[in-house]
C-alpha positions, 0 to 999 in steps of 0.5 A, spaced: 496 460 450 490 464 454 486 458 457 493 455 460 495 462 463 488 463 466 488 456 468 495 457 472 493 464 474 486 461 478 491 455 480 496 460 484 490 464 487 487 458 490 494 456 493 495 463 495 488 463 498 489 457 502 496 459 505 494 466 507 490 462 513 498 461 515 501 467 513 498 474 512 505 475 507 501 471 502 496 477 501 502 479 496 501 474 490 493 474 492 493 481 490 497 480 484 493 474 482 486 477 483 487 484 479 490 479 473 484 474 473 480 481 474 483 484 467 483 477 464 476 476 465 474 483 464 478 484 457 478 477 454 470 475 455 467 481 457 469 488 456 468 491 464 476 492 465 478 496 458 475 503 461 481 506 465 484 512 465 489 515 460 485 510 454 491 505 456 487 499 453 486 502 447 494 504 446 495 497 446 494 491 441 492 484 443 499 481 443 501 486 447 497 487 453 497 479 453 505 478 455 504 482 462 500 476 464 507 472 465 510 477 469 504 478 474 504 470 474 512 470 475 512 475 480 507 471 484 511 465 484 517 468 486 514 471 492 511 465 494 518 461 493 521 467 498 515 466 503 516 458 503 524 459 504 523 462 510 519 457 515 514 460 520 514 467 517 508 472 519 506 478 520 501 477 526 506 473 530 505 476 536 498 476 535 497 468 535 502 468 542 496 471 546 489 473 546 488 480 542 484 482 548 490 484 551 492 488 546 487 494 548 490 496 554 496 498 550 494 502 545 491 507 549 487 512 547 492 518 548 496 515 544 491 514 538 489 520 539 496 523 539 498 519 532 491 522 529 493 529 530 500 527 527 496 525 521 492 531 520 499 535 521 502 531 516 497 532 511 497 539 512 504 540 511 505 536 505 500 539 501 500 545 504 495 549 508 492 553 502 493 548 497 490 543 501 483 546 502 483 550 495 487 550 488 486 550 481 486 543 478 488 536 480 496 538 481 499 541 486 502 549 486 509 546 489 506 548 496 508 542 501 514 539 504 515 532 500 518 529 507 511 531 510 507 527 504 512 521 505 510 520 513 502 522 512 502 516 507 506 512 512 501 514 518 495 514 515 492 507 515 496 506 521 492 511 524 485 508 521 487 502 523 488 504 530 481 508 531 476 502 532 481 500 538 478 507 542 473 505 547 467 510 545 463 509 538 462 516 536 469 518 538 471 512 533 466 514 527 467 522 528 474 521 527 474 517 521 470 522 518 473 528 519 479 524 517 475 523 510 473 530 509 480 532 509 483 526 505 477 527 500 481 534 499 487 531 496 483 527 490 488 522 492 487 514 491 489 514 498 482 515 500 480 508 499 486 506 506 481 509 510 475 504 510 480 498 508 484 500 514 478 501 519 475 494 517 483 491 518 482 494 525 475 491 527 478 484 525 484 485 529 480 488 535 474 483 534 479 477 532 473 475 526 471 476 520 464 480 519 461 479 513 456 485 513 461 489 515 466 487 510 460 488 505 459 495 508 467 496 507 467 494 500 461 499 499 464 504 502 472 503 498 468 503 491 464 510 494 471 512 495 475 511 489 468 514 486 469 521 488 476 521 488 475 520 480 470 524 479 473 530 483 480 530 478 477 534 472 474 539 476 477 546 475 477 548 482 479 543 487 480 542 495 477 540 501 472 546 501 470 545 493 470 538 493 464 538 499 460 543 495 461 540 488 458 533 492 452 537 495 450 540 489 451 534 484 452 528 489 456 521 486 455 520 479 455 513 479 457 512 471 464 513 473 464 507 478 467 502 473 472 507 471 473 508 479 474 500 480 478 499 474 483 505 477 484 500 482 486 494 478 487 493 470 490 500 470 496 497 473 495 491 468 495 495 462 500 500 465 505 495 466 504 493 459 505 499 456 511 500 459 515 494 457 512 495 450 513 502 449 520 503 453 527 500 454 531 498 461 535 503 463 539 501 468 542 508 471 534 509 472 533 502 475 539 503 480 536 510 483 530 506 483 533 501 488 539 505 491 538 506 499 541 513 499 537 519 500 534 522 495 538 529 495 544 524 493 541 521 487 539 524 480 532 523 482 529 528 477 532 524 472 530 518 474 522 520 475 522 523 468 525 516 465 519 513 468 513 516 465 508 514 461 505 520 461 505 527 466 501 523 471 503 515 470 509 513 473 511 506 471 508 501 476 514 498 480 513 491 476 513 494 470 520 497 471 522 490 473 519 487 467 524 491 462 529 488 465 527 481 464 525 475 468 531 474 472 530 482 474 523 480 476 525 474 480 530 477 483 526 483 486 520 479 488 524 473 492 529 477 495 522 482 497 519 476 500 526 474 504 526 481 507 519 481 509 519 474 512 525 475 516 525 482 517 517 483 518 517 477 522 522 480 527 519 487 528 512 484 529 514 478 534 517 485 539 509 487 540 502 487 538 503 495 536 509 493 532 506 487 528 499 492 527 505 498 524 509 492 520 502 490 517 500 497 515 507 497 512 506 491 508 499 493 506 502 499 503 508 495 499 503 491 496 498 497 494 504 501 492 508 496 487 502 496 482 501 502 481 507 507 484 514 507 481 519 503 484 523 507 488 517 508 492 516 501 494 523 499 495 523 505 499 519 501 504 523 495 504 529 500 507 524 502 512 523 496 515 530 493 515 532 500 519 526 498 523 529 492 525 536 494 525 534 499 531 530 494 535 536 489 535 541 494 537 536 497 543 535 489 545 543 488 545 544 495 549 538 492 553 541 486 555 549 488 556 548 494 560 541 493 563 541 486 564 548 484 566 547 490 571 541 487 574 545 481 575 551 483 578 546 487 583 543 480 585 549 476 585 552 481 590 546 480 594 
């Protein structure tokens, strides 16, 4: 049975890899399948994938964690089916119409810098200035504003992606370095988004994949998650203490494997632990997919009922798996349809919106592996809201501006 599961994961991975040439929406199942194969090989044949936070692997028996591969496989299949139901859907649809050289003038330096400053403000207001620069332990002391933390999470990847479009190399490297120094003070896995999204920006700018730059990016991603994990157990944390700690002790290479697994196999074990130690809570599920703002929902109750421990929530896929295959299929199929229809619509309006949609989608892929279901589903509602606003603007523009112009021309 294990061999059959592994073979199906590999076949579907090769299928999605081929389909990525036509649509970046296949990135979602590609990530799911890659993580599953990495964990499968690193657990069944070797032991490099078992070193994860909170000793989740040791908390599971062989039969318990093997069952979760079905849900990763089924979720990927459901998402692929949803994409195939909508023809010619892609995030970078506007890039296929014109050459990327026409994109650069539209993303003017002043707009990139404005977004950069806004992101810096959001991270400070979201975390609290004192808490960001100096605090005791990993947990926040309650300072900061939740809404700004959400906005920071949304703007951070977009900011990193647009920095390569700055005219001067020195400015690009200086700004991304400053941002890296500030974000490392949060000790968050968001740190890996900086090199990853910067590389995507380089790809969009040059319209080609650079293998040397790709290798450097992978090294930086591993380095980023390595230092984020390295700081977590320190008594004193924050931007300043973390810099001092790194200056004194350097990089601890012994936790590199642990850091890589935190981004990959950890989500598999956390999902397996979710479905084998917890029951499906219908009210908690409804709260997770409810489009109403948090103040109208029992968020505290939802969060408390979706915890593996003090620090780890149920991963989105784990929460869905509690409801069974039908819930998993329905969610991932509809999610794929929403991205294909609404995402393609938003992305087709301009190259800037195309990039913004790509960033939103990458966040969706990343969050769905390790964050709770509400955090993931909220991105779908953001996308739908943006699409509706753009459609309303188009209708208003046509009915008032275009008709007025036609009437003026007819009078002449």
